C-alpha positions as CSV (number, residue, x, y, z in Angstrom):
1,M,0.0,-0.4,0.0
2,I,2.9,2.4,0.2
3,Q,4.1,2.0,-2.9
4,D,4.2,5.6,-3.6
5,L,6.1,6.9,-1.0
6,N,10.1,7.3,-1.2
7,S,12.8,4.4,0.1
8,K,13.4,6.5,3.3
9,A,9.3,6.8,4.2
10,K,8.6,2.9,3.4
11,E,11.6,1.7,5.2
12,L,10.1,3.8,8.2
13,I,6.9,2.3,7.8
14,N,7.6,-1.4,7.1
15,Q,10.3,-1.4,9.9
16,F,7.4,-0.4,12.5
17,S,4.7,-2.3,10.7
18,N,6.6,-5.5,10.6
19,E,8.4,-4.7,14.4
20,C,5.0,-3.9,16.3
21,I,3.5,-6.0,18.7
22,A,0.4,-3.7,19.0
23,C,1.2,-4.1,23.2
24,G,-0.1,-0.8,23.1
25,Q,2.2,0.6,25.4
26,C,2.9,3.8,23.7
27,V,-1.0,4.8,23.6
28,E,-0.6,4.6,27.4
29,A,2.3,6.6,27.3
30,C,0.6,9.5,25.3
31,P,0.2,12.8,27.5
32,I,-3.0,13.7,25.0
33,V,-5.1,10.1,24.5
34,G,-7.3,11.2,27.5
35,D,-8.4,14.5,25.9
36,T,-9.3,12.4,22.6
37,E,-12.0,9.9,21.4
38,L,-9.0,7.2,22.5
39,K,-10.1,7.9,26.1
40,D,-11.6,4.5,26.4
41,A,-10.1,2.8,23.7
42,V,-7.8,-0.1,24.7
43,P,-4.2,0.6,23.6
44,E,-4.0,-3.0,21.7
45,A,-6.6,-2.0,19.6
46,V,-5.4,1.0,18.2
47,M,-2.3,0.2,17.7
48,E,-4.1,-3.3,15.6
49,E,-5.3,-0.3,13.2
50,I,-2.3,0.9,12.8
51,R,-0.9,-2.2,11.7
52,G,-4.4,-2.7,9.8
53,L,-3.4,0.6,8.5
54,H,0.5,0.0,6.8
55,Q,-0.2,-3.2,5.9
56,N,-3.5,-3.7,4.2
57,G,-4.7,-0.2,3.5
58,K,-7.4,0.0,5.6
59,I,-8.3,3.4,7.5
60,G,-10.5,3.0,11.1
61,S,-10.7,5.9,13.4
62,L,-8.8,4.6,15.8
63,A,-5.9,4.7,13.5
64,R,-6.6,8.5,12.1
65,T,-7.1,9.8,15.3
66,R,-3.7,8.2,16.7
67,I,-2.0,9.6,13.9
68,Y,-3.2,12.8,13.7
69,S,-3.3,13.8,17.8
70,C,0.2,12.8,18.0
71,L,2.5,15.4,19.9
72,F,5.4,14.2,18.6
73,C,7.0,15.2,22.0
74,N,9.0,11.8,22.0
75,T,7.2,10.6,25.3
76,C,6.6,7.5,23.9
77,M,9.6,6.1,22.8
78,P,10.7,4.9,26.1
79,S,7.8,3.0,26.6
80,C,8.2,1.0,23.4
81,P,10.0,-2.5,23.7
82,Q,11.0,-2.9,20.6
83,G,12.8,0.6,20.4
84,L,10.7,2.1,17.5
85,N,10.1,5.7,17.4
86,P,5.8,6.0,17.3
87,G,6.1,9.6,16.9
88,L,8.2,9.6,13.8
89,T,6.2,6.5,11.9
90,F,2.5,8.6,13.1
91,G,4.0,11.5,11.5
92,T,5.0,9.7,7.9
93,S,1.7,7.9,7.8
94,K,-0.2,10.7,7.6
95,G,1.7,10.6,3.5
96,L,0.1,7.5,3.8
97,L,-3.3,8.7,4.4
98,Q,-3.5,11.0,2.1
99,E,-1.8,8.5,-0.3
100,L,-5.2,6.3,0.4
101,G,-7.5,9.7,-0.7
102,D,-7.9,10.3,2.8
103,P,-9.0,14.4,3.7
104,Q,-6.5,16.4,5.5
105,P,-7.7,17.6,8.5
106,K,-7.8,21.7,7.9
107,G,-4.7,22.6,10.1
108,V,-2.0,20.1,8.5
109,A,-3.4,21.1,4.8
110,G,-2.9,24.5,5.4
111,I,0.6,24.1,7.5
112,M,2.9,24.7,4.2
113,P,0.8,27.6,2.8
114,L,1.2,28.8,6.1
115,G,4.4,28.8,6.1
116,V,5.0,30.2,2.7
117,A,2.7,33.7,3.7
118,L,4.7,33.7,6.6
119,L,7.5,34.1,5.9
120,E,6.6,36.0,2.9
121,A,6.2,38.6,5.1
122,A,8.8,38.0,7.6
123,V,12.1,37.5,5.3
124,P,11.5,41.3,4.3
125,A,11.3,42.4,7.9
126,F,13.6,40.7,9.8
127,R,16.4,42.0,6.6
128,K,15.2,45.4,7.0
129,R,17.2,45.2,10.8
130,L,20.2,44.3,9.7
131,E,22.8,47.0,9.1
132,N,25.1,44.4,6.6
133,Q,22.5,43.0,4.3
134,D,25.2,39.8,2.9
135,Q,24.3,38.1,6.8
136,L,21.1,37.0,6.0
137,I,21.5,34.2,3.2
138,T,18.1,33.2,2.0
139,E,19.2,31.8,-2.0
140,F,22.6,30.4,-2.6
141,D,24.1,31.3,-5.9
142,N,27.6,29.8,-5.3
143,E,29.5,32.0,-7.2
144,K,28.5,35.6,-5.2
145,L,28.7,32.8,-1.6
146,K,31.8,33.4,0.8
147,T,33.0,30.8,3.6
148,V,31.9,31.3,6.6
149,K,32.8,30.1,10.1
150,T,29.5,30.2,12.1
151,V,26.0,30.1,10.4
152,L,23.0,30.6,12.6
153,Y,20.6,28.5,11.3
154,A,17.2,30.0,11.2
155,S,14.8,27.6,10.4
156,C,11.3,28.5,9.0
157,F,9.7,29.6,12.5
158,G,12.7,31.1,13.6
159,M,12.5,33.8,11.2
160,V,8.5,34.5,11.9
161,E,10.3,34.8,15.7
162,G,12.6,38.2,14.2
163,S,12.7,40.0,17.5
164,A,14.3,36.8,19.4
165,L,16.3,35.7,16.6
166,Y,17.9,39.3,15.9
167,K,18.9,39.7,19.5
168,T,20.6,35.9,19.0
169,L,22.1,37.7,16.3
170,K,23.8,40.5,17.9
171,I,24.7,37.6,21.0
172,L,26.4,35.4,18.6
173,E,27.9,38.3,17.0
174,R,29.8,38.8,20.3
175,I,31.6,35.3,20.2
176,D,32.4,35.5,16.4
177,P,31.4,38.7,14.4
178,S,31.4,36.8,11.2
179,V,28.3,34.9,11.6
180,C,25.9,35.0,9.2
181,V,22.3,33.8,8.6
182,V,20.9,30.8,6.7
183,A,16.6,30.6,7.1
184,G,13.6,31.3,4.4
185,Y,11.1,28.5,3.2
186,E,13.7,27.2,0.9
187,N,16.0,26.5,3.5
188,C,13.5,24.3,5.6
189,C,14.6,21.3,7.5
190,G,11.9,19.6,6.3
191,E,9.8,20.0,8.9
192,F,6.8,22.4,7.1
193,Q,6.4,19.0,4.6
194,F,6.7,16.5,7.4
195,M,3.5,18.7,9.5
196,G,2.0,18.7,6.3
197,G,2.0,14.6,5.2
198,K,4.4,14.9,2.7
199,P,7.5,12.8,4.0
200,D,8.6,12.7,0.3
201,D,9.0,16.1,0.3
202,A,10.8,16.0,3.3
203,Y,13.4,14.0,3.4
204,Q,14.3,15.6,-0.3
205,Q,14.3,19.0,1.6
206,F,17.1,17.7,4.5
207,D,19.2,16.9,1.4
208,K,18.9,20.1,-0.7
209,L,19.7,21.9,2.7
210,I,22.7,20.2,3.5
211,E,23.9,20.5,0.0
212,N,23.4,24.6,0.2
213,L,24.8,24.9,3.9
214,N,27.7,22.9,2.9
215,S,28.5,25.2,0.0
216,L,29.3,28.1,2.8
217,K,31.7,25.6,4.0
218,P,30.8,26.3,7.7
219,E,32.5,25.0,11.0
220,R,29.9,25.1,13.0
221,V,25.9,25.3,12.5
222,V,23.7,26.6,15.8
223,M,20.6,26.1,15.4
224,F,17.8,28.5,16.2
225,C,15.3,25.7,16.7
226,P,15.1,22.5,19.0
227,T,13.2,20.4,16.1
228,C,15.9,21.5,13.3
229,K,17.9,19.7,15.9
230,M,16.4,16.9,16.6
231,T,15.9,16.5,12.9
232,F,19.6,16.5,11.6
233,D,20.4,14.5,14.8
234,H,17.7,11.9,13.0
235,H,19.6,11.9,9.9
236,Q,22.4,12.4,10.9
237,P,24.3,13.6,7.8
238,N,28.0,13.5,7.2
239,T,29.5,16.9,6.8
240,D,32.4,18.2,7.5
241,W,30.7,20.4,9.8
242,S,29.1,19.9,13.1
243,W,25.8,21.4,14.7
244,T,24.6,22.0,18.1
245,F,21.4,24.1,19.6
246,I,21.6,27.7,20.3
247,T,21.7,27.4,23.8
248,D,24.2,24.5,24.2
249,F,26.6,26.9,22.1
250,I,26.2,30.4,23.8
251,A,26.6,28.2,27.4
252,E,30.3,27.1,26.0
253,H,30.8,31.1,25.2
254,L,29.1,32.9,28.3
255,E,32.4,34.1,29.2
256,K,32.5,35.9,26.1
257,L,29.4,37.9,27.3
258,R,30.3,40.4,30.1
259,P,28.9,42.2,32.0
260,L,25.4,41.8,31.9
261,Q,22.3,44.0,33.6
262,E,20.1,43.2,35.9
263,I,16.5,41.3,35.6
264,N,14.8,41.8,38.6
265,K,12.2,39.2,37.9
266,S,10.8,35.4,38.2
267,I,11.0,33.2,35.4
268,T,9.1,29.7,35.0
269,V,11.0,27.9,31.7
270,H,8.4,26.2,28.7
271,D,11.2,22.9,27.7
272,P,10.4,22.2,24.4
273,C,10.3,18.2,23.6
274,H,12.2,18.3,21.1
275,F,15.1,19.6,23.1
276,V,14.6,17.9,26.5
277,R,13.1,14.2,24.0
278,G,15.2,14.7,21.2
279,V,17.7,11.7,19.7
280,K,20.3,13.0,21.9
281,L,19.8,14.0,25.3
282,A,20.0,17.9,26.1
283,M,22.7,19.3,28.4
284,D,20.7,22.2,30.7
285,S,21.8,24.9,29.0
286,P,19.0,26.9,29.2
287,R,18.9,27.2,32.9
288,K,22.3,28.2,33.0
289,I,22.2,30.8,30.6
290,L,18.9,32.4,32.9
291,N,21.2,31.6,36.0
292,T,24.4,33.9,34.9
293,I,21.5,37.0,34.4
294,P,21.7,39.1,37.7
295,G,18.8,39.0,39.4
296,V,16.9,36.3,37.9
297,E,14.9,33.8,39.7
298,I,13.4,30.8,38.2
299,I,10.6,29.0,39.5
300,E,9.5,25.5,37.7
301,M,6.7,24.2,36.6
302,G,5.0,20.8,37.7
303,N,6.3,18.9,34.8
304,K,10.4,20.5,33.4
305,G,12.9,19.0,31.6
306,D,12.3,15.1,30.1
307,E,9.0,15.1,31.9
308,T,7.5,18.6,30.0
309,L,3.6,18.9,28.7
310,C,4.2,19.7,25.1
311,C,3.4,22.7,23.7
312,G,0.2,20.8,21.8
313,A,1.3,22.4,18.4
314,Y,1.1,19.7,16.7
315,A,-2.2,18.1,18.1
316,I,-3.7,22.0,17.8
317,M,-3.3,21.1,13.4
318,G,-4.6,17.8,13.3
319,T,-7.1,17.2,16.0
320,G,-8.4,20.9,17.2
321,K,-10.5,21.1,20.1
322,P,-8.4,18.2,22.1
323,G,-4.4,20.5,21.5
324,Y,-6.2,23.6,22.7
325,E,-7.1,21.5,25.9
326,F,-3.7,20.5,25.8
327,R,-1.9,23.6,25.2
328,K,-3.7,24.9,28.1
329,R,-3.0,22.7,30.5
330,R,0.5,23.3,30.0
331,L,-0.1,26.8,30.6
332,D,-2.3,26.5,33.8
333,Q,1.2,24.9,34.9
334,A,2.5,28.2,34.0
335,K,0.3,30.7,35.4
336,G,0.5,28.5,38.9
337,T,3.6,29.1,39.5
338,G,3.1,32.8,39.9
339,A,6.3,34.0,38.0
340,D,6.7,37.3,35.7
341,I,7.8,35.5,33.0
342,L,7.2,32.4,30.8
343,S,10.2,31.6,29.4
344,L,10.9,29.5,26.1
345,Y,13.4,29.0,24.1
346,C,11.3,27.3,20.5
347,P,10.3,29.3,18.2
348,G,7.7,26.7,17.5
349,C,6.9,27.0,21.3
350,H,6.8,30.5,21.6
351,M,4.2,30.4,18.0
352,T,1.5,28.2,20.2
353,L,2.0,29.3,23.7
354,G,3.1,33.2,22.8
355,P,-0.4,34.5,21.7
356,E,-2.1,33.6,25.4
357,S,-0.4,35.6,27.3
358,P,-2.6,38.0,27.9
359,K,-5.2,35.0,28.6
360,I,-3.2,33.6,31.5
361,E,-1.0,37.6,32.8
362,L,1.8,36.3,32.3
363,Q,4.6,37.5,29.9
364,V,5.9,35.2,27.4
365,E,9.4,36.0,26.3
366,S,12.6,33.8,24.6
367,I,15.4,32.8,26.8
368,L,17.6,34.5,24.5
369,S,15.6,37.9,24.3
370,L,15.9,37.8,27.8
371,L,20.1,37.4,27.6
372,G,20.0,40.1,25.0
373,K,18.4,42.7,26.9
374,S,20.8,41.7,30.1
375,L,23.6,42.6,27.1
376,G,21.8,45.8,26.1
377,V,20.4,44.6,22.9
378,E,18.0,47.1,21.6
């Protein structure tokens, strides 16, 4: 049933179909199941429907709900006795559902057009902030490109968070003045395509991105988005350069970022699941950065670190109401701390949680923006 998917997508679904024993443990571990129609379903039956979809092309309501309500938060991975990645497979299964003619939810069908529209506005706006226009690279003309030591890879969502990205760029200039930014829809890591149920396009887009980055001959690529970092860690491209997440990189060079001004605020931290539960275990660099800023007090939420609750973005696109209810659960946790600021370090989480700031009477701000403010970056 998956003959039209490319070899990488086929391999992933075939592996899952052959090795999954339908034990249902991933369903039991999933934090959003209780908000969906799966709350009263037998976990084993849910996964039997998933296997039926993969093996026979049979679309069941349980399988469809499981796929589109998946937060892709990686909570289920440790629970799988077969060592599989259910979330990655469910995301790929969206392509199979589309191949079988199943109508996509509006949020999933609209994610790619939305991404294009957002970036058509965001890229020119960000470019206007720059004194050196060559510092932003959105097109790759090998005859005009120069080699760079440090690339700040802004991703798609990162460019939309232009203020935080600009402050991050100014922070990195203190570490490497020649740093440049790579951004734009054409330089996506493939996540937009993956979210939109086009796994074939996602793999091709990632390969294209690696080719583009190779042309710059960098020493390192610093990721502004934890989902991009997780994507790189999953694909493990063979490159002459290294990649690292932005807070990890900054935490290693804090000695170059002095002096710091006081910010007398209490802060609660939202950890993005793709950082703390990614392919590789993350270090605690975000809190290391906050603890460096004089006057900051950290008040932790009930779920933090590898037990963090997702922002709900994927489920909002796929299921609507259950995703919104899940987001509210996380926001209620943040409000309950009594902190002044809900601080995060993922542009996707910022886009999901940030607009709710007035409702919870809590300022939402990037850790990188706070560091920039402490450094006097306007």
